[in-house]
C-alpha positions in Angstrom: 10.4 9.1 18.2 8.0 8.7 21.1 7.1 5.1 22.1 3.6 3.8 21.4 1.0 4.7 24.0 -2.2 2.7 24.0 -4.2 5.5 25.6 -3.5 7.7 22.6 -5.9 5.6 20.6 -8.7 7.6 22.2 -7.2 10.9 21.2 -6.7 9.9 17.5 -10.2 8.3 17.4 -11.6 11.5 18.8 -9.7 13.4 16.1 -11.4 11.3 13.4 -14.7 12.0 15.0 -14.0 15.7 15.0 -13.2 15.6 11.3 -16.7 14.5 10.3 -18.8 17.3 12.0 -22.5 16.4 12.0 -22.8 14.0 9.1 -26.0 12.6 10.6 -27.6 16.0 10.4 -26.3 17.1 7.0 -26.3 13.8 5.0 -29.7 12.3 5.1 -32.0 10.6 2.7 -35.0 12.0 1.0 -36.6 8.6 1.6 -35.2 5.5 3.1 -34.6 2.1 1.6 -34.2 0.1 4.8 -37.9 -0.3 5.7 -38.6 -4.0 5.6 -42.3 -3.6 4.9 -43.0 -6.4 7.3 -40.4 -8.8 5.7 -37.5 -10.4 7.5 -33.9 -10.1 6.1 -33.0 -13.4 4.4 -30.2 -14.8 2.3 -30.2 -15.2 -1.5 -31.1 -13.1 -4.5 -29.4 -11.3 -7.3 -29.3 -7.5 -7.2 -28.5 -5.5 -10.3 -27.2 -2.0 -9.8 -26.9 0.4 -12.8 -23.7 2.5 -13.0 -23.6 5.8 -14.8 -20.2 5.1 -16.4 -17.7 2.3 -17.1 -15.5 1.6 -14.0 -12.3 1.4 -16.2 -10.5 -0.3 -13.3 -12.0 -2.2 -10.4 -8.8 -2.5 -8.4 -9.6 -0.6 -5.2 -6.1 0.6 -4.8 -6.3 2.3 -8.2 -10.0 3.1 -8.5 -10.7 6.8 -8.6 -14.4 7.3 -9.5 -17.6 6.2 -7.8 -18.6 3.8 -10.6 -15.3 1.9 -10.0 -15.4 2.2 -6.3 -18.9 0.7 -5.9 -17.9 -2.8 -7.2 -14.3 -2.5 -5.9 -15.3 -1.8 -2.3 -17.2 -5.1 -2.1 -14.0 -7.1 -2.8 -11.8 -5.9 0.1 -11.8 -5.3 3.8 -10.0 -2.5 5.5 -8.0 -2.3 8.8 -10.6 0.0 10.3 -14.1 1.4 9.4 -15.6 4.8 10.1 -19.0 5.4 11.7 -20.9 7.6 9.1 -22.9 9.2 11.9 -20.3 10.1 14.4 -17.0 9.8 12.5 -15.6 7.4 15.1 -12.9 5.0 13.8 -14.0 1.4 14.7 -12.5 -2.1 14.3 -12.6 -4.2 11.2 -9.6 -6.3 10.3 -7.7 -4.6 13.1 -9.3 -5.4 16.5 -7.3 -2.6 18.2 -4.4 -0.2 17.5 -2.1 2.2 19.2 -0.7 5.5 17.8 2.6 7.0 19.0 2.4 10.5 20.6 4.0 12.1 17.6 1.7 10.2 15.1 4.6 8.6 13.3 4.0 5.0 14.3 0.7 3.1 14.0 0.5 -0.4 15.5 -2.4 -2.6 14.4 -3.5 -5.8 16.2 -5.2 -8.0 13.6 -8.1 -10.5 13.9 -7.0 -14.1 13.5 -8.6 -16.5 11.1 -9.2 -14.1 8.3 -8.3 -15.3 4.8 -8.2 -13.9 1.3 -10.5 -15.7 -1.2 -7.5 -17.8 -2.5 -7.2 -19.2 1.0 -4.0 -17.4 2.0 -4.0 -15.7 5.4 -4.5 -12.0 6.2 -1.7 -11.2 8.6 0.9 -8.6 9.4 2.9 -9.6 6.3 -0.2 -8.9 4.1 -0.4 -5.3 5.6 3.3 -4.7 4.8 3.0 -6.1 1.2 0.0 -4.0 0.5 1.4 -0.7 1.8 4.8 -1.3 0.1 2.9 -2.2 -3.1 0.8 1.0 -3.0 4.1 3.0 -2.8 5.3 1.1 -5.9 2.1 1.8 -7.8 3.0 5.5 -7.5 0.8 7.7 -9.7 -1.4 4.7 -10.5 -2.5 4.9 -6.8 -3.3 8.6 -6.7 -5.2 8.5 -3.4 -3.2 5.8 -1.7 0.1 7.6 -2.4 -1.1 10.7 -0.7 -2.4 8.7 2.3 1.0 7.1 2.7 3.0 10.3 2.3 6.2 10.0 4.4 5.9 6.2 4.5 9.0 4.5 5.9 8.1 0.9 6.4 5.7 -1.7 7.8 7.2 -4.2 10.2 5.5 -7.5 11.0 6.1 -7.5 14.8 4.5 -10.9 14.9 2.1 -12.8 12.7 -0.9 -10.6 13.7 0.8 -7.3 14.7 1.8 -4.7 12.1 3.7 -1.6 12.9 3.5 1.2 10.2 6.1 3.9 10.5 6.3 7.3 8.8 9.3 9.7 8.6 7.1 12.6 9.6 3.8 12.8 11.6 0.8 11.6 9.7 -2.4 12.3 11.7 -4.7 11.6 8.8 -3.5 8.0 8.4 -5.8 6.4 10.9 -8.8 7.6 9.0 -7.2 6.6 5.8 -7.1 3.0 6.9 -10.9 2.9 6.8 -11.0 3.7 3.1 -11.3 1.3 0.2 -8.0 2.7 -1.2 -6.1 1.0 1.6 -8.2 -2.2 1.5 -6.0 -5.3 1.5 -5.4 -7.6 -1.5 -3.7 -11.0 -1.6 0.0 -11.3 -2.4 -0.9 -12.9 -5.8 -2.6 -9.6 -6.7 -0.2 -7.1 -5.1 2.8 -8.5 -7.0 1.2 -7.9 -10.4 1.8 -4.8 -12.6 -0.9 -2.2 -12.3 -2.4 -3.0 -15.7 -2.9 -6.7 -15.0 -5.1 -6.1 -11.9 -7.8 -3.8 -13.3 -10.3 -6.3 -14.7 -9.2 -9.6 -13.2 -6.7 -11.2 -10.8 -8.2 -9.3 -8.0 -8.2 -11.4 -4.8 -9.4 -9.7 -1.6 -10.8 -10.8 1.7 -14.1 -9.0 1.3 -17.7 -10.3 1.4 -17.9 -10.7 -2.5 -15.5 -12.0 -5.1 -15.0 -10.9 -8.6 -16.5 -13.2 -11.2 -16.1 -11.1 -14.4 -15.6 -7.6 -15.6 -16.4 -6.7 -19.2 -15.6 -3.1 -20.1 -18.6 -1.0 -20.9 -21.0 -3.8 -20.0 -20.9 -5.1 -16.4 -19.1 -6.2 -13.3 -20.2 -9.5 -11.9 -19.6 -10.5 -8.3 -20.6 -13.5 -6.1 -21.0 -13.8 -2.3 -18.1 -15.4 -0.5 -19.2 -18.4 1.5 -17.7 -18.6 5.0 -17.1 -14.8 5.3 -17.3 -13.9 9.0 -15.0 -11.0 9.7 -17.0 -8.0 8.6 -16.8 -4.5 10.0 -18.1 -3.9 13.5 -20.4 -1.3 11.9 -22.4 -4.0 10.1 -25.6 -5.5 11.6 -25.2 -8.9 10.0 -22.4 -11.2 11.2 -21.3 -13.7 8.7 -21.7 -13.9 4.9 -23.6 -11.2 2.9 -27.3 -11.8 2.3 -27.1 -11.3 -1.5 -25.9 -14.3 -3.5 -24.9 -12.3 -6.6 -24.2 -8.6 -7.4 -24.3 -7.2 -11.0 -23.1 -3.7 -11.8 -24.5 -2.9 -15.2 -23.1 0.0 -17.2 -25.9 2.3 -18.5 -24.4 5.8 -19.3 -27.7 7.4 -20.5 -29.6 8.8 -17.5 -33.0 8.3 -19.1 -32.2 4.7 -19.9 -31.1 4.1 -16.4 -34.3 5.5 -15.0 -36.3 3.6 -17.5 -34.5 0.4 -16.6 -35.4 0.9 -12.9 -39.0 1.6 -13.7 -39.4 -1.5 -15.9 -37.7 -3.7 -13.4 -34.7 -4.5 -15.5 -32.5 -3.3 -12.6 -33.1 -3.1 -8.9 -31.2 0.2 -8.2 -29.5 3.0 -10.1 -26.7 5.4 -9.3 -26.4 8.9 -10.7 -30.1 9.7 -10.7 -30.5 12.7 -13.0 -31.9 15.8 -11.2 -34.8 16.0 -13.7 -35.8 12.4 -12.9 -35.9 12.7 -9.1 -39.5 13.9 -8.7 -40.8 11.4 -11.3 -39.3 8.5 -9.5 -40.6 9.6 -6.2 -44.0 10.1 -7.6 -43.9 6.6 -9.1 -43.2 5.1 -5.7 -39.5 4.4 -6.0 -37.3 5.3 -3.1 -34.6 8.0 -3.5 -31.7 7.6 -1.1 -29.2 10.5 -1.0 -26.2 11.6 1.0 -24.0 14.6 0.6 -20.4 13.8 -0.4 -17.6 15.2 1.8 -14.3 16.3 0.3 -13.7 18.9 -2.5 -16.8 20.3 -4.1 -17.3 20.4 -7.9 -15.0 23.3 -8.9 -12.8 24.9 -11.5 -9.2 24.1 -10.5 -6.7 26.5 -12.0 -3.5 25.6 -13.9 -1.4 28.5 -12.8 1.4 27.7 -15.2 -0.7 29.1 -18.1 -0.2 32.6 -19.3 -3.7 33.9 -18.4 -4.6 31.9 -15.3 -1.3 32.7 -13.6 -2.8 36.2 -13.1 -4.4 36.3 -9.7 -6.8 39.0 -10.7 -8.2 37.0 -13.6 -8.8 34.0 -11.3 -10.4 36.2 -8.6 -12.6 37.8 -11.3 -13.9 34.3 -12.3 -14.6 33.6 -8.7 -16.8 36.7 -8.5 -18.5 36.2 -11.9 -20.0 32.9 -11.0 -23.6 32.7 -9.8 -23.5 29.4 -7.9 -27.2 29.5 -6.9 -28.2 29.8 -10.5 -26.2 26.8 -11.4 -27.9 24.7 -8.7 -31.3 26.0 -9.6 -30.9 25.4 -13.3 -28.7 22.4 -13.7 -29.4 20.4 -10.5 -32.1 19.9 -7.9 -33.0 20.6 -4.3 -30.7 17.6 -3.4 -27.7 19.8 -4.1 -26.4 23.1 -2.7 -24.0 25.8 -3.7 -20.4 25.5 -2.5 -19.5 27.7 0.5 -15.8 26.8 0.9 -12.9 25.0 -0.6 -14.3 21.9 1.3 -17.8 20.5 1.1 -19.8 21.3 4.3 -19.9 17.6 5.4 -16.1 17.4 5.5 -14.1 17.5 8.7 -13.0 21.0 9.8 -15.1 22.7 7.1 -15.2 26.5 7.4 -18.1 28.4 6.0 -16.6 31.0 3.7 -19.7 31.7 1.7 -19.2 35.4 2.1 -16.2 35.1 -0.2 -18.2 33.4 -2.9 -21.1 35.8 -3.6 -22.1 36.6 -7.1 -20.5 40.0 -8.0 -20.4 40.7 -11.7 -19.4 44.3 -11.2 -16.5 43.3 -9.0 -15.4 40.8 -11.6 -15.4 43.5 -14.3 -13.4 45.8 -12.1 -10.7 43.2 -11.5 -10.4 42.5 -15.2 -10.2 46.2 -16.0 -7.4 46.5 -13.4 -5.6 43.5 -15.0 -5.6 45.3 -18.4 -8.3 43.3 -20.1 -10.5 45.6 -22.2 -13.9 44.7 -23.7 -13.8 44.0 -27.5 -16.5 44.6 -30.1 -17.7 41.1 -29.7 -18.0 41.4 -25.9 -14.9 39.3 -25.2 -12.0 41.1 -23.5 -8.6 41.5 -25.1 -5.1 42.4 -23.9 -2.1 43.0 -26.1 -4.0 41.7 -29.1 -5.0 38.4 -27.4 -8.5 37.4 -26.3 -9.4 36.4 -22.8 -10.0 32.8 -23.9 -9.7 29.9 -21.6 -9.9 26.1 -22.0 -11.8 24.0 -19.4 -11.3 20.2 -19.4 -13.9 17.9 -17.8 -14.9 14.2 -17.6 -18.3 13.0 -18.6 -18.9 10.7 -15.6 -21.5 12.9 -13.9 -24.6 13.6 -15.9 -25.2 17.3 -15.0 -21.6 18.3 -15.8 -22.3 19.5 -19.3 -25.4 21.6 -18.3 -23.6 23.2 -15.4 -20.5 24.0 -17.4 -22.5 25.5 -20.3 -24.3 27.8 -17.8 -20.9 28.7 -16.3 -19.7 29.4 -19.9 -22.6 31.9 -20.3 -22.1 33.5 -16.9 -18.4 34.2 -17.7 -19.2 35.5 -21.2 -21.3 38.3 -19.6 -18.1 39.7 -18.0 -16.0 39.2 -21.2 -14.4 35.8 -20.7 -14.6 33.2 -23.4 -14.6 29.6 -22.3 -14.0 26.5 -24.5 -15.1 23.2 -23.0 -13.2 20.0 -23.8 -14.8 16.7 -22.5 -13.1 13.4 -22.1 -13.8 10.0 -20.5 -13.0 9.5 -16.8 -10.4 7.0 -17.9 -8.5 9.7 -19.9 -9.1 12.6 -17.6 -5.9 12.1 -15.4 -3.7 11.8 -18.4 -5.2 14.9 -19.9 -4.5 16.9 -16.7 -1.0 15.6 -16.6 -0.3 17.0 -20.0 -1.3 20.5 -18.7 -2.8 21.8 -21.9 -5.7 23.5 -20.2 -6.5 26.6 -18.0 -9.0 25.0 -15.6 -10.0 21.4 -14.9 -13.5 20.6 -13.6 -14.3 18.0 -11.0 -14.6 17.0 -7.4 -12.9 14.6 -5.0 -14.6 12.7 -2.1 -13.0 12.1 1.3 -14.3 12.6 4.9 -10.9 13.8 6.2 -9.9 17.4 5.4 -6.5 16.1 4.3 -8.1 16.0 0.9 -7.0 19.6 0.6 -3.4 18.4 0.7 -4.1 15.9 -2.0 -5.6 18.6 -4.2 -3.3 21.6 -3.5 0.1 20.6 -2.1 2.9 21.2 -4.5 4.6 18.2 -3.1 2.0 15.7 -4.4 0.4 15.4 -7.8 0.2 19.2 -8.3 -1.8 19.2 -11.5 -2.3 23.0 -11.0 1.5 23.7 -10.9 1.2 25.5 -7.6 4.2 27.0 -5.8 2.9 28.5 -2.6 5.2 28.0 0.4 2.6 29.4 2.8 -0.1 26.9 1.7 2.3 24.0 1.6 3.4 24.8 5.2 -0.2 24.8 6.4 -1.0 21.6 4.6 2.1 19.9 6.1 1.1 21.1 9.5 -2.5 19.9 9.3 -1.2 16.5 8.2 1.0 16.2 11.2 -1.0 17.9 13.9 -2.3 15.4 16.5 -4.2 18.0 18.4 -7.7 18.4 16.9 -8.0 22.1 17.6 -4.6 22.9 16.1 -5.3 20.8 13.1 -8.7 22.5 12.6 -7.0 25.9 12.7 -4.5 24.9 10.0 -7.3 23.5 7.8 -9.3 26.7 8.2 -6.3 28.9 7.1 -5.7 26.6 4.2 -9.3 26.9 3.0 -9.0 30.7 3.1 -5.8 30.7 1.0 -7.2 28.3 -1.6 -10.2 30.6 -2.1 -8.5 34.0 -1.7 -5.9 33.1 -4.3 -8.5 31.4 -6.4 -6.5 28.2 -6.9 -10.0 26.6 -6.8 -13.3 28.1 -7.8 -15.9 26.0 -6.1 -19.4 25.8 -7.6 -21.6 23.2 -5.9 -21.4 20.2 -3.5 -21.9 16.8 -4.9 -24.7 14.7 -3.5 -24.9 10.9 -4.3 -28.5 10.2 -5.3 -29.7 6.6 -5.7 -33.0 5.2 -7.1 -34.2 2.0 -5.5 -37.0 -0.4 -6.2 -39.2 -1.4 -3.3 -37.6 -4.8 -2.9 -34.2 -3.4 -2.0 -33.5 -3.0 1.7 -30.5 -1.8 3.9 -28.3 -0.5 1.1 -25.9 1.5 3.2 -23.7 4.5 2.7 -20.2 4.5 4.1 -18.9 7.7 5.8 -17.5 8.7 2.4 -20.9 8.3 0.8 -19.8 5.2 -1.1 -21.9 2.0 -1.0 -21.6 -1.2 1.1 -23.7 -4.1 0.1 -22.9 -6.6 2.8 -26.1 -6.0 4.8 -28.3 -5.4 1.7 -31.1 -7.9 1.0 -34.0 -8.3 -1.4 -37.6 -9.0 -0.5 
């Protein structure tokens, strides 16, 4: 193993910057919410934010959907942060760091004087206990487990120096330390079983503390007095402006919009596409940002009898009219997918020429695969219909409309689709059972290593993939410390995912918020999640 070299910090920070591309150009707001209107930021106030679904679990190390992440993010600090405009990794709890030449050892020098809300110190031992704990959580920490792939150990070199070691190179890890998933929790929380830290017992060092979480109702948080170790990205030094935060669960999009218009809430997430123009016309601010990561897509389960056939998967790829889905089910805030990664993700490659609508090409592939059109328009082969099951979660409002349109598009080429919906809380378990042909969803992360999370046979592998070429590329991108080499591996992996139709991308997710005129400086992180530390009310 190579020894740590302080100068390599610049190379890895540059790598993280390369992985964002031009977020500032591609992820902008339709209108801003940080205009003070002549007012001066001041402390106090109680902001109520409406969520589109119940969080299920507000432990940041287990949370997997935006409506859980919004409240969870406020409870924890991370070792680093990421500039949403440049992609540069910047200090937070770690004031500096070094990375070994082979990207197997990461040494973090922590700020002193930081405490969890129970009064215990944040130190090198805390880093070790958290990373060891995420490994123990296993499948309960879906994202964290992938970020820590190859994890060997964390050593407390001294009270405020933590050395994290991996058995193989892990170039994506530095960016991962900026995420909520690797946010630090107190030992009293880390030692608890996963189920006992979803709704209470969550002690972090963040700018807010958890007061109460009542399922299907709300998450209540309070400003932490004495907080003074925020991210170097933040404009305010010291405690948050807001005294209280309430995250109110309002699943119905029309009711969320009405609650904003009537003043019952100050901000809403998951603005329905059909409500965007009305809110703007009524004087409310719409704030939006494109999500990096995996776009909304049909992800194949190749262990199933029909979807293991490459030609069937490729036919579905051709049969979809992505622009029609965006035009019909969404709004101008969204755009069709043009690769296996969203266009705001690091090392994205535009492969839109592979994703054009070609119904005749789809029918030709199905003919070649032996599927013949029946009297009812649905194709059959050996007496069995070309009938497929798609599972999906109801956490994003337009999902059903988009899927019903996809259902009609595929029916035109002789494919029958059955849609099975579930809650976001049950979605992972449903996928683990494997009783489906395609799953529908997306995943957000700035770093292109999200491809490895989604498609490596060595990780979750819900799709039952077994592709040594793809695995090899994903392993190489995770270990490559040279940005150009890594980008080349990511580009090849995107092509394989599309050419073999392991994923059938449809559209890129955009986070759209609706804000009242009294909400200021509600900020997006690099991953398009929310940070409320600098937010204030006029």
